[in-house]
All heavy atoms as an XYZ file, in Angstrom:
850
protein
N     132.671     87.178    165.557
C     132.336     85.776    165.545
C     133.306     85.042    164.608
O     133.512     85.454    163.468
C     130.859     85.669    165.142
C     130.419     84.306    164.738
O     130.164     83.502    165.633
O     130.312     84.086    163.522
N     133.875     83.973    165.098
C     134.891     83.241    164.344
C     134.349     82.609    163.059
O     135.063     82.520    162.059
C     135.533     82.165    165.214
C     136.464     82.754    166.261
O     136.946     83.892    166.052
O     136.698     82.084    167.288
N     133.117     82.177    163.085
C     132.566     81.561    161.871
C     132.436     82.604    160.746
O     132.679     82.281    159.568
C     131.235     80.877    162.147
O     130.276     81.808    162.592
N     132.096     83.830    161.097
C     132.019     84.884    160.080
C     133.413     85.200    159.535
O     133.596     85.366    158.330
C     131.357     86.146    160.639
C     131.258     87.246    159.623
C     130.302     87.182    158.619
C     132.122     88.323    159.654
C     130.208     88.181    157.661
C     132.043     89.331    158.705
C     131.077     89.254    157.712
N     134.399     85.285    160.425
C     135.776     85.537    159.976
C     136.268     84.431    159.045
O     136.900     84.699    158.027
C     136.712     85.685    161.172
C     136.581     87.012    161.877
C     137.637     87.142    162.971
N     137.377     88.285    163.791
C     136.594     88.290    164.872
N     136.007     87.174    165.276
N     136.397     89.394    165.557
N     135.969     83.191    159.389
C     136.355     82.074    158.525
C     135.668     82.180    157.164
O     136.290     81.931    156.125
C     136.006     80.736    159.177
C     136.883     80.427    160.386
O     137.967     81.033    160.512
O     136.467     79.573    161.192
N     134.410     82.535    157.186
C     133.664     82.726    155.932
C     134.305     83.830    155.090
O     134.511     83.671    153.886
C     132.206     83.069    156.248
C     131.410     83.478    155.052
C     130.971     82.537    154.134
C     131.093     84.815    154.842
C     130.232     82.915    153.021
C     130.363     85.203    153.737
C     129.930     84.248    152.819
N     134.646     84.939    155.720
C     135.264     86.052    154.995
C     136.648     85.673    154.473
O     137.001     86.037    153.353
C     135.341     87.292    155.883
C     133.985     87.917    156.183
S     133.131     88.456    154.679
C     134.204     89.782    154.153
N     137.424     84.937    155.255
C     138.741     84.471    154.774
C     138.573     83.632    153.513
O     139.309     83.790    152.543
C     139.442     83.646    155.851
C     140.129     84.461    156.892
C     140.949     83.574    157.840
N     141.275     84.340    159.018
C     140.588     84.335    160.158
N     139.536     83.552    160.295
N     140.961     85.101    161.160
N     137.602     82.741    153.544
C     137.329     81.890    152.382
C     136.935     82.743    151.182
O     137.452     82.545    150.069
C     136.209     80.890    152.720
C     135.689     80.173    151.512
C     136.414     79.121    150.958
C     134.489     80.553    150.936
C     135.930     78.466    149.833
C     134.005     79.899    149.813
C     134.729     78.846    149.260
N     136.031     83.688    151.373
C     135.565     84.515    150.262
C     136.686     85.399    149.710
O     136.788     85.602    148.501
C     134.374     85.378    150.699
C     133.126     84.592    151.028
C     132.583     83.819    149.835
O     132.892     84.088    148.681
N     131.756     82.830    150.115
N     137.531     85.934    150.575
C     138.643     86.768    150.133
C     139.642     85.934    149.333
O     140.128     86.364    148.281
C     139.295     87.487    151.325
C     138.367     88.607    151.808
C     140.673     88.017    150.973
C     138.800     89.284    153.093
N     139.947     84.727    149.816
C     140.863     83.855    149.075
C     140.272     83.507    147.707
O     140.978     83.500    146.689
C     141.145     82.588    149.870
N     138.990     83.262    147.663
C     138.330     82.937    146.398
C     138.377     84.123    145.446
O     138.711     83.985    144.264
C     136.880     82.538    146.680
C     136.153     81.986    145.480
C     134.843     81.364    145.917
N     133.907     82.369    146.340
C     132.762     82.625    145.721
N     132.398     81.935    144.670
N     131.958     83.558    146.170
N     138.084     85.320    145.949
C     138.118     86.528    145.111
C     139.533     86.783    144.596
O     139.715     87.105    143.414
C     137.614     87.736    145.902
N     140.528     86.612    145.440
C     141.920     86.810    144.992
C     142.280     85.822    143.891
O     143.002     86.156    142.957
C     142.879     86.681    146.163
C     142.877     87.902    147.034
C     144.044     87.894    147.993
N     144.081     89.152    148.710
C     144.128     89.257    150.027
N     144.158     88.169    150.781
N     144.154     90.446    150.593
N     141.797     84.617    144.019
C     142.034     83.623    142.967
C     141.427     84.056    141.649
O     142.057     83.912    140.591
N     140.220     84.611    141.700
C     139.581     85.115    140.470
C     140.367     86.282    139.879
O     140.560     86.363    138.671
C     138.141     85.552    140.733
C     137.187     84.413    140.995
C     136.203     84.538    141.959
C     137.258     83.220    140.285
C     135.311     83.510    142.211
C     136.375     82.188    140.536
C     135.400     82.334    141.488
O     134.516     81.318    141.732
N     140.826     87.195    140.744
C     141.611     88.336    140.253
C     142.891     87.849    139.582
O     143.272     88.314    138.511
C     141.970     89.303    141.380
C     140.798     90.056    141.970
C     140.781     90.404    143.305
C     139.716     90.429    141.182
C     139.722     91.100    143.857
C     138.650     91.116    141.730
C     138.659     91.450    143.067
O     137.607     92.139    143.601
N     143.562     86.893    140.220
C     144.811     86.373    139.677
C     144.568     85.660    138.347
O     145.314     85.849    137.387
C     145.453     85.422    140.687
C     146.823     84.931    140.278
C     147.439     84.075    141.376
O     146.759     83.610    142.287
N     148.730     83.878    141.283
N     143.534     84.869    138.292
C     143.210     84.150    137.054
C     142.853     85.114    135.929
O     143.270     84.940    134.782
C     142.049     83.190    137.320
C     141.691     82.320    136.152
C     140.546     81.379    136.489
O     140.325     81.067    137.674
O     139.867     80.953    135.542
N     142.113     86.140    136.235
C     141.689     87.084    135.199
C     142.844     87.919    134.670
O     142.815     88.373    133.524
C     140.581     87.995    135.717
O     141.075     88.872    136.697
N     143.890     88.103    135.475
C     145.041     88.895    135.053
C     145.682     88.307    133.788
O     146.203     89.041    132.957
C     146.066     88.962    136.194
C     147.269     89.819    135.916
C     146.991     91.305    135.893
O     146.007     91.752    136.508
O     147.774     92.028    135.257
N     145.609     87.002    133.640
C     146.199     86.363    132.456
C     145.533     86.832    131.168
O     146.161     86.849    130.114
C     146.094     84.844    132.566
C     146.974     84.260    133.633
C     147.043     82.752    133.532
N     145.795     82.124    133.141
C     145.133     81.231    133.841
N     145.598     80.845    135.001
N     144.011     80.707    133.407
N     144.273     87.194    131.220
C     143.558     87.600    130.018
C     143.674     89.069    129.679
O     143.299     89.481    128.578
N     144.186     89.875    130.598
C     144.251     91.324    130.368
C     145.046     91.678    129.109
O     144.603     92.515    128.321
C     144.797     92.060    131.607
C     145.064     93.528    131.315
C     143.810     91.928    132.766
N     146.195     91.053    128.851
C     146.936     91.424    127.637
C     146.161     91.177    126.339
O     146.462     91.780    125.314
C     148.189     90.541    127.698
C     148.365     90.250    129.140
C     146.970     90.143    129.691
N     145.168     90.320    126.373
C     144.393     90.032    125.166
C     143.272     91.033    124.907
O     142.625     90.971    123.862
C     143.806     88.622    125.235
C     144.889     87.562    125.175
O     145.903     87.790    124.483
O     144.735     86.516    125.819
N     143.041     91.930    125.841
C     142.024     92.962    125.629
C     142.515     93.939    124.562
O     143.693     94.284    124.518
C     141.725     93.712    126.917
C     141.078     92.896    128.029
C     141.031     93.710    129.311
C     139.696     92.441    127.629
N     141.625     94.370    123.737
C     141.988     95.316    122.677
C     141.903     96.730    123.233
O     140.912     97.118    123.831
C     141.062     95.149    121.458
C     141.278     93.762    120.870
C     141.314     96.234    120.433
C     140.352     93.420    119.739
N     142.964     97.484    123.037
C     142.984     98.881    123.457
C     143.696     99.083    124.777
O     143.426     98.392    125.756
N     144.612    100.033    124.773
C     145.362    100.359    125.987
C     144.452    100.734    127.141
O     144.678    100.324    128.272
C     146.315    101.529    125.733
C     147.473    101.160    124.832
O     147.772     99.956    124.709
O     148.069    102.073    124.259
N     143.437    101.537    126.849
C     142.589    102.013    127.943
C     141.795    100.872    128.563
O     141.570    100.862    129.773
C     141.660    103.129    127.466
O     140.781    102.652    126.475
N     141.401     99.883    127.769
C     140.689     98.724    128.321
C     141.595     97.929    129.236
O     141.202     97.553    130.343
C     140.184     97.821    127.197
O     139.233     98.478    126.414
N     142.805     97.668    128.784
C     143.746     96.910    129.608
C     144.063     97.659    130.897
O     144.085     97.071    131.978
C     145.029     96.618    128.821
C     144.836     95.608    127.705
C     146.151     95.182    127.097
N     146.817     96.248    126.377
C     146.673     96.496    125.080
N     145.868     95.766    124.355
N     147.343     97.484    124.514
N     144.290     98.957    130.772
C     144.621     99.756    131.954
C     143.463     99.747    132.948
O     143.664     99.520    134.144
C     144.961    101.190    131.545
C     145.286    102.147    132.692
C     146.535    101.698    133.438
C     145.450    103.561    132.164
N     142.264     99.976    132.477
C     141.102    100.037    133.369
C     140.895     98.728    134.102
O     140.722     98.703    135.331
C     139.835    100.408    132.573
O     140.033    101.671    131.948
C     138.617    100.446    133.461
N     140.929     97.632    133.384
C     140.689     96.325    134.006
C     141.784     96.006    135.020
O     141.513     95.532    136.121
C     140.575     95.229    132.929
C     140.589     93.840    133.546
C     139.319     95.444    132.098
N     143.029     96.283    134.656
C     144.138     95.989    135.554
C     144.059     96.855    136.821
O     144.208     96.347    137.939
C     145.454     96.219    134.828
C     146.640     95.779    135.637
C     147.898     95.733    134.809
N     147.902     94.497    134.032
C     148.159     94.430    132.719
N     148.435     95.511    132.044
N     148.158     93.280    132.105
N     143.813     98.150    136.665
C     143.745     99.046    137.826
C     142.597     98.642    138.744
O     142.770     98.525    139.964
C     143.605    100.521    137.389
C     143.230    101.413    138.565
C     144.888    101.008    136.746
N     141.428     98.410    138.179
C     140.280     98.081    139.021
C     140.483     96.765    139.752
O     140.147     96.642    140.939
C     138.993     98.059    138.194
C     138.633     99.422    137.608
S     138.753    100.817    138.769
C     137.537    100.366    139.972
N     141.059     95.774    139.082
C     141.323     94.505    139.753
C     142.256     94.680    140.940
O     142.042     94.113    142.015
N     143.275     95.498    140.760
C     144.231     95.710    141.851
C     143.640     96.556    142.975
O     143.922     96.327    144.148
C     145.508     96.314    141.315
C     146.223     95.278    140.451
C     147.518     95.722    139.935
N     148.028     94.689    139.036
C     149.047     94.847    138.251
N     149.708     95.981    138.246
N     149.448     93.874    137.465
N     142.809     97.524    142.620
C     142.167     98.322    143.669
C     141.174     97.485    144.462
O     141.116     97.569    145.698
C     141.488     99.555    143.080
C     142.431    100.610    142.512
C     141.635    101.768    141.940
C     143.420    101.100    143.554
N     140.393     96.663    143.776
C     139.453     95.793    144.484
C     140.202     94.806    145.374
O     139.781     94.522    146.496
C     138.543     95.050    143.514
C     137.582     95.933    142.771
C     137.233     95.659    141.463
C     137.023     97.062    143.366
C     136.348     96.470    140.760
C     136.146     97.881    142.678
C     135.808     97.571    141.380
O     134.944     98.373    140.692
N     141.345     94.299    144.899
C     142.160     93.419    145.726
C     142.679     94.182    146.951
O     142.786     93.605    148.037
C     143.318     92.848    144.916
N     142.982     95.456    146.773
C     143.407     96.281    147.903
C     142.321     96.423    148.954
O     142.601     96.460    150.155
N     141.091     96.497    148.518
C     139.975     96.564    149.467
C     139.910     95.280    150.289
O     139.635     95.316    151.496
C     138.648     96.842    148.736
C     138.663     98.263    148.152
C     137.453     96.647    149.663
C     137.495     98.563    147.233
N     140.192     94.156    149.652
C     140.208     92.893    150.397
C     141.261     92.930    151.500
O     141.006     92.459    152.619
C     140.478     91.723    149.446
C     139.453     91.495    148.336
C     139.902     90.349    147.440
C     138.075     91.249    148.908
N     142.419     93.503    151.199
C     143.458     93.652    152.215
C     143.000     94.529    153.366
O     143.307     94.256    154.532
N     142.271     95.584    153.044
C     141.735     96.463    154.096
C     140.729     95.719    154.967
O     140.689     95.910    156.184
C     141.082     97.703    153.477
C     142.076     98.718    152.988
C     142.916     99.288    154.123
O     142.360     99.692    155.161
O     144.147     99.300    153.962
N     139.907     94.888    154.370
C     138.949     94.093    155.150
C     139.704     93.200    156.130
O     139.332     93.098    157.302
C     138.042     93.264    154.219
C     137.095     94.193    153.452
C     137.248     92.223    155.012
C     136.310     93.508    152.344
N     140.794     92.592    155.663
C     141.601     91.761    156.559
C     142.209     92.595    157.681
O     142.197     92.179    158.845
C     142.711     91.065    155.768
C     142.184     89.991    154.845
C     143.244     89.441    153.923
O     144.092     90.229    153.431
O     143.217     88.222    153.691
N     142.746     93.776    157.333
C     143.358     94.635    158.358
C     142.320     95.113    159.383
O     142.658     95.382    160.532
C     144.060     95.823    157.709
C     145.434     95.441    157.155
C     146.205     96.631    156.645
N     145.790     97.088    155.333
C     146.057     96.445    154.180
N     146.710     95.313    154.194
N     145.659     96.923    153.027
N     141.072     95.210    158.970
C     139.992     95.604    159.881
C     139.413     94.397    160.623
O     138.324     94.487    161.198
C     138.870     96.311    159.111
C     139.262     97.678    158.623
O     140.163     98.309    159.158
N     138.591     98.139    157.581
N     140.139     93.284    160.608
C     139.704     92.049    161.269
C     138.324     91.607    160.780
O     137.502     91.140    161.552
C     139.733     92.202    162.787
C     139.665     90.869    163.509
O     140.143     89.858    162.962
O     139.107     90.839    164.629
N     138.083     91.807    159.493
C     136.860     91.360    158.810
C     135.601     92.063    159.305
O     134.494     91.595    159.064
C     136.707     89.837    158.920
C     137.929     89.106    158.452
C     138.877     88.657    159.352
C     138.156     88.910    157.104
C     140.018     87.997    158.922
C     139.297     88.255    156.658
C     140.225     87.795    157.562
N     135.758     93.180    159.979
C     134.600     93.938    160.472
C     134.089     94.852    159.353
O     134.472     96.018    159.263
C     134.989     94.754    161.700
C     133.789     95.431    162.339
O     132.676     95.372    161.763
O     133.966     96.028    163.414
N     133.242     94.302    158.521
C     132.722     95.049    157.374
C     131.458     95.841    157.726
O     130.936     96.569    156.880
C     132.429     94.103    156.186
C     133.719     93.481    155.664
C     131.425     93.017    156.576
N     130.995     95.702    158.948
C     129.773     96.390    159.338
C     130.041     97.705    160.065
O     129.231     98.624    159.997
C     128.907     95.465    160.207
C     128.508     94.219    159.479
C     129.056     92.993    159.820
C     127.618     94.272    158.423
C     128.698     91.847    159.131
C     127.263     93.127    157.726
C     127.805     91.910    158.082
N     131.175     97.811    160.742
C     131.488     99.043    161.460
C     132.605     99.859    160.819
O     132.769    101.030    161.141
C     131.862     98.737    162.905
C     130.657     98.314    163.735
C     131.029     98.150    165.153
N     131.856     96.925    165.267
C     132.429     96.527    166.379
N     132.321     97.229    167.475
N     133.120     95.425    166.414
N     133.384     99.227    159.927
C     134.510     99.908    159.290
C     134.385     99.798    157.779
O     134.215     98.699    157.254
C     135.844     99.299    159.722
C     136.088     99.356    161.182
N     136.492    100.512    161.815
C     135.984     98.413    162.149
C     136.618    100.269    163.104
N     136.312     99.006    163.336
N     134.479    100.926    157.121
C     134.443    100.932    155.663
C     135.844    100.637    155.145
O     136.795    101.348    155.456
C     133.978    102.292    155.140
C     133.925    102.367    153.642
C     133.368    103.710    153.188
N     133.439    103.811    151.748
C     134.423    104.388    151.074
N     135.443    104.915    151.727
N     134.413    104.427    149.769
N     135.959     99.591    154.360
C     137.246     99.249    153.756
C     137.387    100.041    152.461
O     136.486    100.048    151.623
C     137.309     97.752    153.475
N     138.512    100.720    152.326
C     138.745    101.510    151.114
C     140.250    101.618    150.867
O     141.052    101.326    151.742
C     138.124    102.899    151.234
C     138.813    103.772    152.233
N     138.626    103.639    153.587
C     139.702    104.774    152.081
C     139.358    104.532    154.227
N     140.036    105.225    153.335
N     140.584    102.015    149.664
C     141.972    102.243    149.290
C     142.184    103.754    149.278
O     141.426    104.487    148.647
C     142.281    101.633    147.911
C     143.688    101.947    147.468
C     142.045    100.120    147.937
N     143.204    104.209    149.975
C     143.495    105.642    150.065
C     143.950    106.175    148.702
O     144.525    105.452    147.893
C     144.575    105.896    151.110
N     143.688    107.446    148.477
C     144.020    108.085    147.195
C     145.496    107.932    146.809
O     145.777    107.601    145.654
C     143.600    109.563    147.213
O     142.188    109.623    147.425
C     143.942    110.249    145.906
N     146.459    108.137    147.717
C     147.852    107.935    147.304
C     148.129    106.512    146.793
O     148.860    106.325    145.833
C     148.663    108.231    148.570
C     147.783    109.143    149.364
C     146.374    108.666    149.091
N     147.502    105.522    147.420
C     147.656    104.142    146.962
C     147.014    103.950    145.591
O     147.536    103.218    144.748
C     147.034    103.170    147.956
O     147.757    103.184    149.164
N     145.886    104.594    145.382
C     145.229    104.510    144.071
C     146.139    105.080    142.986
O     146.265    104.506    141.898
C     143.901    105.274    144.078
C     142.820    104.628    144.907
C     141.580    105.492    144.898
C     140.523    104.945    145.820
N     139.340    105.805    145.886
N     146.767    106.195    143.279
C     147.652    106.824    142.297
C     148.884    105.969    142.017
O     149.310    105.848    140.864
C     148.043    108.222    142.761
C     146.883    109.222    142.830
C     147.357    110.527    143.465
C     146.270    109.455    141.468
N     149.450    105.365    143.056
C     150.591    104.459    142.854
C     150.180    103.257    142.014
O     150.930    102.812    141.128
C     151.166    104.001    144.195
C     152.033    105.040    144.871
C     152.780    104.456    146.053
N     151.911    103.906    147.078
C     151.389    104.612    148.078
N     151.636    105.904    148.184
N     150.624    104.034    148.973
N     148.994    102.732    142.266
C     148.492    101.594    141.498
C     148.319    101.979    140.039
O     148.726    101.247    139.132
C     147.157    101.094    142.085
O     147.384    100.658    143.426
C     146.576     99.962    141.266
N     147.728    103.134    139.803
C     147.536    103.611    138.432
C     148.872    103.753    137.716
O     149.031    103.292    136.582
C     146.786    104.943    138.437
C     146.621    105.638    137.093
C     145.822    104.765    136.130
C     145.953    106.988    137.280
N     149.846    104.367    138.383
C     151.154    104.554    137.754
C     151.808    103.212    137.450
O     152.342    103.007    136.352
C     152.055    105.392    138.666
N     151.759    102.292    138.379
C     152.357    100.980    138.150
C     151.708    100.236    137.002
O     152.385     99.629    136.177
N     150.390    100.298    136.926
C     149.683     99.630    135.838
C     149.962    100.313    134.501
O     150.036     99.661    133.465
C     148.182     99.612    136.122
S     147.720     98.523    137.477
N     150.126    101.604    134.524
C     150.425    102.334    133.291
C     151.791    101.922    132.752
O     151.946    101.697    131.560
C     150.379    103.846    133.543
C     150.438    104.644    132.292
C     149.174    104.388    131.477
N     149.332    104.943    130.166
C     148.973    104.336    129.055
N     148.417    103.156    129.094
N     149.129    104.890    127.904
N     152.782    101.827    133.642
C     154.108    101.385    133.204
C     154.052     99.971    132.646
O     154.699     99.656    131.657
C     155.125    101.464    134.344
C     155.544    102.859    134.666
C     155.450    103.340    135.954
C     156.023    103.708    133.679
C     155.831    104.637    136.260
C     156.403    105.009    133.972
C     156.309    105.469    135.269
N     153.256     99.122    133.264
C     153.112     97.756    132.771
C     152.490     97.767    131.381
O     152.873     97.007    130.512
C     152.266     96.939    133.739
C     152.203     95.480    133.380
C     151.506     94.657    134.449
O     151.110     95.180    135.482
N     151.367     93.388    134.202
N     151.545     98.664    131.160
C     150.905     98.787    129.854
C     151.866     99.211    128.767
O     151.746     98.800    127.613
N     152.853    100.024    129.120
C     153.838    100.436    128.117
C     154.605     99.232    127.605
O     154.935     99.143    126.433
C     154.786    101.481    128.688
C     154.148    102.816    128.873
C     153.009    103.271    128.264
C     154.584    103.859    129.726
N     152.719    104.537    128.697
C     153.673    104.922    129.595
C     155.651    103.980    130.599
C     153.811    106.105    130.287
C     155.785    105.170    131.286
C     154.872    106.218    131.130
N     154.889     98.293    128.483
C     155.573     97.075    128.064
C     154.737     96.266    127.097
O     155.252     95.673    126.155
N     153.419     96.250    127.299
C     152.544     95.526    126.377
C     152.532     96.177    125.006
O     152.495     95.494    123.993
C     151.122     95.461    126.941
C     151.017     94.530    128.120
C     149.713     94.666    128.852
O     148.902     95.542    128.504
O     149.512     93.899    129.799
N     152.584     97.505    124.961
C     152.608     98.182    123.659
C     153.910     97.867    122.927
O     153.924     97.715    121.717
C     152.423     99.685    123.828
C     150.968    100.056    124.060
C     150.705    101.498    123.727
N     151.608    102.427    124.366
C     151.528    102.833    125.629
N     150.573    102.363    126.403
N     152.378    103.698    126.114
N     154.995     97.747    123.671
C     156.261     97.371    123.037
C     156.135     95.970    122.443
O     156.629     95.704    121.345
C     157.401     97.428    124.051
N     155.457     95.081    123.136
C     155.218     93.730    122.632
C     154.408     93.789    121.343
O     154.717     93.103    120.370
C     154.501     92.922    123.697
C     154.152     91.529    123.278
C     152.919     91.056    122.951
C     155.039     90.418    123.138
N     152.986     89.740    122.622
C     154.276     89.320    122.727
C     156.413     90.268    123.316
C     154.836     88.069    122.493
C     156.963     89.015    123.092
C     156.185     87.939    122.687
N     153.382     94.614    121.312
C     152.576     94.777    120.097
C     153.441     95.246    118.935
O     153.291     94.785    117.813
C     151.452     95.802    120.311
C     150.320     95.256    121.159
O     150.225     94.018    121.293
O     149.550     96.076    121.680
N     154.361     96.156    119.209
C     155.205     96.707    118.157
C     156.052     95.604    117.508
O     156.270     95.582    116.308
C     156.111     97.802    118.727
C     157.042     98.389    117.720
C     156.575     99.291    116.776
C     158.380     98.024    117.698
C     157.438     99.831    115.834
C     159.241     98.561    116.770
C     158.774     99.466    115.833
N     156.515     94.660    118.323
C     157.341     93.577    117.800
C     156.580     92.717    116.796
O     157.166     92.153    115.883
C     157.843     92.690    118.946
C     158.827     93.343    119.904
C     159.118     92.395    121.066
C     160.118     93.708    119.186
N     155.265     92.637    116.968
C     154.456     91.781    116.112
C     153.762     92.547    114.995
O     153.020     91.966    114.209
C     153.414     91.036    116.951
C     154.062     90.026    117.823
C     154.346     90.168    119.143
C     154.550     88.742    117.453
N     154.970     89.052    119.621
C     155.108     88.158    118.605
C     154.563     88.023    116.263
C     155.664     86.902    118.598
C     155.127     86.759    116.265
C     155.670     86.216    117.416
N     154.018     93.819    114.914
C     153.360     94.653    113.916
C     153.618     94.116    112.512
O     154.750     93.872    112.129
C     153.882     96.087    114.026
C     153.067     97.165    113.326
C     151.672     97.232    113.917
C     153.751     98.501    113.468
N     152.569     93.904    111.771
C     152.710     93.481    110.390
C     152.899     91.990    110.197
O     153.107     91.534    109.084
N     152.828     91.195    111.252
C     152.972     89.748    111.103
C     151.633     89.161    110.683
O     150.706     89.076    111.468
C     153.437     89.139    112.424
C     153.675     87.640    112.338
O     153.248     87.011    111.352
O     154.295     87.099    113.266
N     151.480     88.743    109.424
C     150.187     88.263    108.936
C     149.765     86.940    109.556
O     148.597     86.573    109.479
C     150.406     88.106    107.433
C     151.873     87.983    107.256
C     152.508     88.714    108.404
N     150.685     86.228    110.204
C     150.317     84.946    110.797
C     149.648     85.107    112.154
O     149.081     84.167    112.682
C     151.550     84.053    110.948
O     152.437     84.599    111.910
N     149.724     86.301    112.721
C     149.105     86.563    114.027
C     147.788     87.270    113.845
O     147.725     88.316    113.230
C     150.006     87.445    114.886
C     151.021     86.673    115.667
C     151.830     87.643    116.485
N     151.007     88.388    117.407
C     151.091     88.306    118.722
N     151.952     87.505    119.262
N     150.336     89.033    119.491
N     146.713     86.715    114.417
C     145.436     87.425    114.366
C     145.532     88.748    115.116
O     146.254     88.854    116.111
C     144.460     86.491    115.079
C     145.177     85.199    115.260
C     146.647     85.461    115.106
N     144.843     89.746    114.634
C     144.873     91.054    115.291
C     144.387     90.925    116.725
O     143.384     90.289    117.002
C     143.977     92.035    114.543
C     144.132     93.444    115.051
C     143.364     94.435    114.197
O     142.967     94.088    113.081
O     143.170     95.553    114.662
N     145.129     91.546    117.640
C     144.768     91.520    119.055
C     145.279     90.285    119.782
O     145.155     90.186    120.971
N     145.867     89.318    119.077
C     146.347     88.098    119.719
C     147.741     88.302    120.271
O     148.596     88.896    119.644
C     146.362     86.954    118.703
O     146.990     85.833    119.248
N     147.974     87.736    121.451
C     149.295     87.832    122.072
C     149.832     86.451    122.408
O     150.733     86.306    123.172
C     149.227     88.654    123.352
C     149.051     90.102    123.085
C     148.941     90.822    124.408
N     148.985     92.236    124.269
C     148.176     92.954    123.535
N     147.278     92.382    122.806
N     148.276     94.258    123.488
N     149.249     85.418    121.891
C     149.730     84.077    122.261
C     150.534     83.451    121.150
O     150.597     83.910    120.054
C     148.552     83.190    122.609
O     147.571     83.221    121.610
């Protein structure tokens, strides 16, 4: 039904907007594991949205999921991104004018 597909397109676009907006706050999370977890899960959930689209929005007969190889690639990519954040932290180490955990 076209009205359901339109509804799902709207909801997927809205969810992607939330994922994109939330990505800006990830560097401010304290702890590598927190940043990694939030980033990986956001990207995996976004991947599920892509699967829903590829299944022509049929969420009742087809289970949308991210395959294990894609999950591993996502994890590796997010981990490499996290290393860059730790390098950023190192540059600010010992700066008394920066509040702990702040990246702005």
